[in-house]
C-alpha positions as CSV (number, residue, x, y, z in Angstrom):
1,M,79.6,75.6,109.4
2,I,80.9,72.7,107.2
3,D,84.3,71.4,108.3
4,Q,86.9,71.8,105.5
5,N,88.8,68.7,106.9
6,E,85.7,66.2,106.9
7,D,87.3,64.8,103.5
8,L,90.8,64.7,103.4
9,E,91.3,61.9,101.0
10,P,93.5,62.7,97.8
11,T,91.8,63.6,94.7
12,R,91.6,60.4,92.4
13,Q,93.5,60.8,89.2
14,S,91.1,58.5,87.7
15,L,88.1,61.1,88.5
16,L,90.2,63.9,87.2
17,A,90.7,62.0,84.0
18,R,87.1,61.2,83.4
19,L,86.2,64.8,84.2
20,K,87.9,65.7,80.7
21,N,84.6,64.2,79.2
22,W,82.0,66.6,79.8
23,E,79.3,63.9,78.9
24,D,80.4,62.0,81.9
25,Q,77.6,63.0,84.1
26,T,78.3,60.4,86.8
27,S,81.8,61.7,87.2
28,W,80.9,65.2,87.4
29,L,78.1,64.5,90.0
30,D,80.7,62.6,92.1
31,F,83.1,65.7,91.6
32,F,80.3,68.0,92.7
33,T,79.3,66.1,95.8
34,K,83.0,65.6,96.8
35,Y,83.9,69.4,96.5
36,W,80.8,71.7,96.9
37,R,81.0,71.8,100.5
38,L,84.7,72.8,100.5
39,I,84.3,75.6,98.1
40,Y,80.8,76.8,99.8
41,S,82.5,76.8,103.3
42,V,85.7,78.8,102.1
43,A,83.1,81.3,100.5
44,R,81.1,81.6,103.7
45,R,84.3,82.1,105.9
46,S,85.3,84.8,103.5
47,S,82.1,86.9,104.9
48,L,80.0,85.9,101.8
49,S,76.2,85.6,102.3
50,E,74.7,82.3,101.6
51,D,73.4,83.5,98.2
52,E,77.1,84.8,97.4
53,A,78.7,81.7,98.5
54,Q,76.4,79.4,96.1
55,E,77.3,81.7,93.3
56,V,81.0,81.0,94.1
57,V,80.3,77.4,94.0
58,Q,78.7,77.7,90.6
59,E,81.3,79.8,89.2
60,T,84.0,77.8,90.5
61,I,82.7,74.7,89.1
62,I,82.2,76.4,85.8
63,A,85.7,77.5,85.9
64,V,86.9,73.8,86.3
65,C,84.8,72.7,83.5
66,K,86.3,75.1,81.4
67,A,90.0,74.4,82.4
68,I,89.9,70.7,83.1
69,R,90.4,69.6,79.6
70,T,93.8,70.9,79.3
71,F,94.5,70.6,83.2
72,E,97.7,68.5,83.8
73,Y,97.7,66.9,87.4
74,D,101.2,66.8,88.9
75,P,100.7,65.6,92.5
76,Q,104.5,66.4,93.1
77,H,104.0,70.1,92.0
78,C,100.4,71.0,93.1
79,L,97.7,68.9,94.9
80,F,94.4,69.2,92.8
81,R,92.7,70.5,96.1
82,S,95.1,73.6,96.3
83,W,94.4,74.3,92.5
84,L,90.8,74.1,93.2
85,L,91.1,76.5,96.3
86,Q,93.0,78.9,94.1
87,L,90.1,79.0,91.6
88,T,87.6,79.5,94.5
89,H,89.7,82.5,96.1
90,H,89.7,84.1,92.4
91,R,85.9,83.8,92.3
92,I,85.5,85.2,95.7
93,G,87.8,88.0,94.9
94,R,86.0,88.7,91.7
95,L,82.5,88.7,93.7
96,L,83.9,90.9,96.4
97,H,85.1,93.2,93.8
98,K,81.6,93.3,92.1
99,R,80.3,93.8,95.5
100,S,82.2,96.9,96.4
101,A,81.8,98.5,93.0
102,R,77.9,98.1,93.8
103,L,78.3,99.9,96.9
104,D,80.5,102.6,95.7
105,R,77.5,103.7,93.5
106,T,75.7,105.7,96.0
107,P,72.8,108.0,95.2
108,F,75.3,110.8,95.2
109,S,77.3,109.2,92.5
110,E,75.2,110.5,89.7
111,E,75.4,114.1,91.4
112,L,79.0,114.0,91.9
113,E,79.6,112.8,88.1
114,A,77.3,115.6,86.9
115,V,79.3,118.5,89.0
116,S,82.6,117.3,87.7
117,A,81.0,117.5,84.1
118,G,80.1,120.9,84.8
119,S,76.3,120.4,84.8
120,M,75.2,122.0,88.2
121,A,71.8,122.6,86.9
122,Q,71.3,118.7,86.3
123,C,72.9,118.2,89.8
124,N,70.4,120.4,91.5
125,R,67.3,118.7,89.8
126,S,68.7,115.3,90.8
127,W,69.4,116.4,94.4
128,K,65.8,117.9,94.8
129,G,64.2,114.4,93.8
130,S,66.8,112.1,95.5
131,G,65.2,111.5,98.8
132,M,66.4,114.5,100.8
133,R,64.1,115.5,103.7
134,N,64.8,118.5,105.9
135,G,68.6,118.5,104.6
136,R,69.1,115.0,105.5
137,R,69.2,111.7,103.4
138,T,66.2,109.3,103.9
139,W,68.2,106.2,102.6
140,W,72.0,105.5,102.0
141,W,72.0,103.7,98.8
142,R,69.5,101.7,96.4
143,L,69.7,97.9,96.8
144,P,69.8,96.3,93.1
145,S,66.7,94.7,92.3
146,R,66.9,91.0,91.5
C-alpha cells in the first residue's frame, strides 16, 4: 500500500494558480503526479477494489478540474490537501452508494415489485425461469456486464 505521508510538502500556490488554466498540461501533469497516489490509497483503504479506486482517482481529478477555476486557496482556513481529501471522500461515498444500490437489486427484486403491484401471475412466470432448482437458488445475484 502506498504511504499517504510520503509527500507532505505543502501544495505550491503557484501550481494551484496555474491549474486555473485547463490548457496548461504541464501543470496538470505535475498535479496528477503529485496527488494520484494519495487519492488512490485513500480509496483502497476504504475497501474499494483496484478498479473502483482508479475510478475514484479519475472522478476526483475531474471534480478538481471543474472546481479549480473558482477555488480560492486560503492556507489559514483550510489546506488544499484537506479540500482534495474531502472531494475524494465524496467520490468514495458516491461509489459505495452506487455499489450498494447495485447489490440491493437481487434477482428477487423484480418478483417482489411484481407482487407489490398485484401481478402474481407475472411473478410466478419469473420465478419458474429464474434459476431455481429443487426449491433452491442456484445463484444470488447477477453481476453487471462490463
